[in-house]
N, C-alpha and C positions, 0 to 999 in steps of 0.2 A: 470584430473588435478586435485589435491588437493592442496589448499593453509589453511596456518592458519592465522586466528586473534582472537587475545587473546585466543589464544587456543582452540578457536572453528574450526571444520572444516567445509568446505562447500565444495560440487561436481561442476564439470561443467556445471551441467543445473544452479546451484544458481547464478555461477558466469554470464553466461548467462543471467540470468534477473538480476542480481543486474549492469553489464555495459547496456543495454538496459535502465536501470530505469537512471542512471546517466545521459547517454548520452540523455533521454528525460529531466529531469530537468534543463542539463546545457543551453537549449535553451530558458527557460521561466524565470531560476533565476540567478539573480546577486549573486558576491560570495559576497556584501557587503548587500543583504537582508539576514533578520534575520528570521532562519526557526525553527518552533517548530513541531518536529515530533512525532507523535502520537505511545506510546510504549515505552519501555525500552531501552536502547542504544542495537543494535546488529549489524551484523556485517555490513548491508547497512548502517545504521547510521555511524557507523566507517569511510567507505570509500567513507561518504560522504564529511565528515570532512577531510578527510586526503587529500581530492580533493581541500582543501580550503574554504568549504562554512562554514557558522556560525550558527552550528545547535544544538539544545538542544532538550533533550528527555523528554519524560512525565515518571514520577518517577515508579520504578518496582512494580507492584501488583494494580496500579491506577485500578479501576473499572471506566471505562471512561461513563457506561451506567449511573451510578448513581451521579459522580461529573466529570463533563465538566468545572468547573470554567477555569481551566489552561486555555482553549480555549477564554477566555473572555477579556481576557488580549489585551493590544495595544502593547504589547513588542516585539511581532511578525509580520514580512510583509508577510509569508508564512506558509502554515499549510499544513504538508507533512502527508499521511495516508498512509501507503508502506503495504499492506495486514494484514491490521488490523480492516477496518472497518465491513466486512465480520464475526466478532468474537463479536459484539456489538449485542444486542437485538433490540436496537434501535438506529441507527446513525444518525436520523433525528435532534432530539434536538441537536447535539452536534456542527455539520454540520451549522446550521440553526444560532447559537448564537455563534460560530465564529467571532471574528475580523478582524483575516487577510484580506488582500485583496487577495490575490492570496492561493489559493490550488492544490497541486498536489497530485493525489491520485490511487494508482493501489487495484485491487481483483482481487480474483480467480475466471474465468466465471463458471456457471453454465453448467458442462457437461450431458449431454443426455446419454451418457454409465456409468456413474460414480454416485455413491451417494456424497453426500458434505462431507467433512473431518470431522472426530468424534474421537476422543481419550477419552476414558471412564479412562483413568488413570491421564490424565491433563486436567482438566477445562479450560485451558487457551490455548490448543490444539483442538480446537472446531471451526467447521464452522457455525454458527446459519444461515446466510445468506452465499449463493452463487448467485450472480446477474446473470441475462440476461442483456447484455449493454445498452438496452433500459430501463430497471427496474433502473438503477443505474442513469443514464441520468434524469429519471424522479424525483429520490432523490436528485440529485443534483439543478437540477432546481424549486423545491419548496423548498429549504432550500436555494434558494436565491443565487446560482452559474450559471454563465454562462460558459459553455463548449467553449475552445477556440484551443484545440487541442485534439486528443484523438487517441492512437495505440491500435493494439489487437498483440499478439504473443504467438507462440506457447513452449510448454513444451517437449523439445524431451528427450525422453527416449533412453538408449544403452539397454535394456532388450525387451527380446523376446517375441512377444503376439498379440493378437486382440488392448488391451487397450493401451498397449506401441505405436503399430502402428498408430492407432488411436490418440494418444498425438503427433506424428509427422507431423499431417495433422491438428487438431482441435484446433484452438485458446484458451489458455488458460487463458490467463491475459489479464487484460486492463486496461492501465493506461490512466486519464487527466489531461490537464491543464485547470485550470477555474479560472474566476477573480469574484469579487462580482458584482451583476449587479447595 
């Protein structure tokens, strides 16, 4: 099933991940909460907005390794980071300095059978980190966040082969809801 959001197509794997993310978010975030979503506007943030949440994205091309002043404001109740922290060289300062009282973050997990994603042609499409859950948990704890709930899910593929089979049984995504300690 293909669906169009702002003329960009996404596949059923994206739809599954987006739906799971929104279901998880709805357990912890009120529609009256102000959300700062790290990264530019994207199909997921558009879907969240369409569900009635107050969500604002960071600027296109903003390098959050250097410039994380935007998270130091108290204008937001929730900081969301959906598949963006793996692109940062050092997500710790940003997470540590954030003034929001709630955090929802999802990351792709490190897979033993696959290298980290890296696109030589697009500097924004590279994973500097792909975490194991315990590594991500430690990062959040050290940055002053207490995990209240976490989930893992798979990323099934309709392709044939060993890696697509492994993707059907191996968790690929990890999402957490945290509150400031």
